[in-house]
C-alpha positions as CSV (number, residue, x, y, z in Angstrom):
1,X,-22.5,-162.3,-165.5
2,X,-22.4,-165.0,-168.1
3,X,-19.6,-166.7,-166.2
4,X,-21.8,-166.9,-163.1
5,X,-24.9,-168.1,-165.0
6,X,-22.8,-170.9,-166.6
7,X,-21.3,-171.7,-163.2
8,X,-17.7,-171.3,-164.4
9,X,-15.0,-170.5,-161.8
10,X,-13.0,-168.4,-164.2
11,X,-13.6,-166.1,-167.1
12,X,-11.1,-168.0,-169.2
13,X,-13.3,-171.1,-169.0
14,X,-16.4,-169.1,-170.2
15,X,-14.3,-167.6,-173.1
16,X,-13.2,-171.0,-174.2
17,X,-16.8,-172.0,-174.8
18,X,-17.6,-168.7,-176.6
19,X,-14.9,-169.0,-179.2
20,X,-16.2,-170.4,-182.4
21,X,-14.5,-173.5,-183.7
22,X,-13.8,-173.3,-187.5
23,X,-14.5,-177.0,-188.0
24,X,-17.9,-176.8,-186.3
25,X,-18.8,-173.7,-188.3
26,X,-17.8,-175.3,-191.5
27,X,-19.8,-178.5,-190.7
28,X,-22.9,-176.4,-189.8
29,X,-22.5,-174.5,-193.1
30,X,-22.3,-177.7,-195.1
31,X,-25.4,-179.1,-193.3
32,X,-27.4,-176.0,-194.0
33,X,-26.3,-175.9,-197.6
34,X,-27.4,-179.5,-198.1
35,X,-30.7,-178.8,-196.4
36,X,-31.5,-175.8,-198.5
37,X,-30.3,-177.5,-201.7
38,X,-32.8,-180.3,-201.0
39,X,-35.6,-177.8,-200.5
40,X,-34.8,-176.1,-203.8
41,X,-34.6,-179.3,-205.8
42,X,-37.5,-180.1,-208.1
43,X,-40.2,-182.2,-206.4
44,X,-39.4,-185.2,-208.6
45,X,-35.8,-185.2,-207.6
46,X,-36.4,-185.2,-203.8
47,X,-36.0,-188.3,-201.9
48,X,-39.2,-189.8,-200.7
49,X,-39.9,-189.7,-197.0
50,X,-40.9,-192.8,-195.1
């Protein structure tokens, strides 16, 4: 069903898009960690926003 919704001709194409890429997962993890670290930082240590 997902293959048809995505408009892929073959199931292998759909599966290729569903497989997580370790580099993308690691980059997302780092971005989230940085975001939450900034939120936990004391107010005086946070960068000022424009």
